[in-house]
N, C-alpha and C positions, 0 to 999 in steps of 0.2 A: 503493498501500500504506499501512496507518496504522499499523504497525509501527514502532515508536523504537527498537528493538535493529536493525535493519536498513538498511541500505544498498540503495537499488533504483534500477539504471539500465536503458535501452534502447539497442540499437543496431540500424540496418535493415542487414543484411549478405547478401554474395552477389548472383548475376546475378538472383534472381527474389524479389530485396528481402524477405527473411526478419527477422522481427521476433526478434533476441539479448537475452536477458536475463539481466543480472546481479543475483545477492542475494547480497549478503554479509554478515559478522557485524560491529558494531561493536566487539564487545567483543574477541571471538578473532582477528578478520580473517581468516578461512577463507569462502570463496565458493563458490556454483555458480554452472553457467552452463546453462541451457535453451536448446537449438536454436544453437548455433554453426555457423551454414550457410554460412561463408567469413569473410572477411577477419580471420583469426586476429588481423593483428597489432595491428587496433585494437582489437580484444575485450584483449589483452594490452595496452593500453596504458591501456584501462579500467581493469583490475586495476592496474596499476600506481598510475595515479592514487589509487585508492582505499586502496593499500595493501595489497590483500587476498591472499593464498594462495589459489590456485585447488585444490577440494578434489573436486569432482564434475563433472563435463559430463553433462548428463541431457537425453536428447531426445524429444519427443513422440513421433516416431516416425522411421521410416527413410529416407525420400525424400531425393534425392540434394542437394535445394536447403537440407535442414536438419543437413546430415551436413558439409559439403564444409572447414569448417574445423576438424573435430572430432581430426583424426589430429594437426594442426599445434599446435594444442593440449595435445594429450598428449603430444609428444616437447616442446615446452620448459617444462611443469610437472609431467609427473610426475600429474597429475589423473586420478583413474577414471571411464571413460566407462561410462554408465549407461541402457539402454534394456530396455524388455518384450520378456520371454521371446519371445514371438509377433513382433517386428520382426526377429529376427536372421535369419530367410533372405532378408529383403527386401536384406541388407547385401552379398548376393552380387550383387546386382543392380544397383548403384550407379551402375557405368560403362554398362551400357546404358542407364538412364534419363539418364544427363547425355546420352549420345550421341545418345539423341531427341531431344534442345531441341538439339543442335549446338555444346554445352557442353563445357569441357574436361574433362579425366576427373579423379576424385576419387580421392585418396590414402585406402585401405582401413585406416578403425582399427581398434583394437582393442579386442573386447566384455569388461570386467571384471566386471560385475556385469548380471545381467539379475534384474529384479522383475516383478512381480506383481501382482492387486488390491487395493487395502485395505492395501497396506505401507506404510510409515512410515519418513521419513526425519528427521533433525533440524539444524537450524544456529542456533546461539545459541540453544537454548532453544525454538526456531521447530518445530512439528513442521508436515513437507512430508507431507499423504497423498495419497496415489496411486490414481488413478481409471481404471480402464482403460474407455475409450470405443470401442469397435469401431465400423467403420463406412468412415472414410477410409482406412483401413488396417487388417489385423487386431490389431495390438497398439498402437493409436492411445492416448496415456494422456493424463492431463490430471492438473496438481498443483496442490492446495489448499494456500494459505498462508494463514493470517488469514482475511483478509475477502478475499482475490484467488486468483484461480484461471487458472493457464497454459493454456490448451487446445489448444494448436498450430493443425490445420488442421480439427478437429473444427468448432469454431464460430464465425463470422466475426459481426462488426457489419453484422445485416440478410442476412446467407447463411448457409449452412451449406459443410463442404470437399464437394471434388469425389468422387462413388465411381466411378468409369469407368473405375479404374484397377486394376493388379492388387491382388486383397483388399480390395477397396472393394465397398462393401452400401448402397444407399441405406435399405433398409427397418432395419438394422444402429446407421446412423447416426442416425438420426430416435428410434429408440429408445435409445440413447444420451445423447443430448439430453436426451430427458423425461427418463428416469429417474434419471440419473447427473447431468445441470448443473441442471437446472429445477427439482431438489428443494431444491438450493439456497437461501439469501437471497436475495433481489431485492438487495440493496443488494452482495453480491459483485462486484468488477469482473473482466471478463473480458479478460485479455491475450490476444489470439488470436498466430496464426503469421505472418498478414499482415495488414496494415491497421491500421483505428483501435481503440482499445480503447471497451468498452462496458459494461455491465452486466445480470445474471441478467434482473433486474427489465425493463431494455429490450428486451431481446431476447425475453423471454415475451411482452410487449406489441404489439409489431411488427416483430419477423422473419416475414418472410412464408411462411416455410416451416412456421409452426406456425400 
């Protein structure tokens, strides 16, 4: 990220190695966390390192590997949990999801705020624009901040999110990427839910799905 006003850090968390992103204000020391998929104590340690107070826990979607650390962070910090309104039903199946992978059960988070497409948040004057990108799941959403977009499991370096699970749609995910993400500037950094970072321009030119 290019913003001089913000602190930016990333951790790999949980059994499926989710990219968890921390964005904090250098001025007022508030922070948001995207996709707290596990390892809540590691996330808390990062927040302490930067002397940040967590304000919002924001999820790109509600699959279990992205939600595993949310409840512990809520309990430890009092931060509000936010997710797209169409993802709320998926939370009722968190433990069916984890059971299918033979992984431990997940504490159920409390949804404090739901959002919709084109809504905005702010951190230290920087606007966070919400982009609804259904396909990987019904309410999958991306978050544009300055020259960076946090895309969850919608778009990966050289790939796209899987669509063979509940609520998935290959047609919708391709359309979401083409019409909502590939319309962004080529220089925008793409921060996915797993794996390497990339750019919009690189994926437009080299992603084999397009």
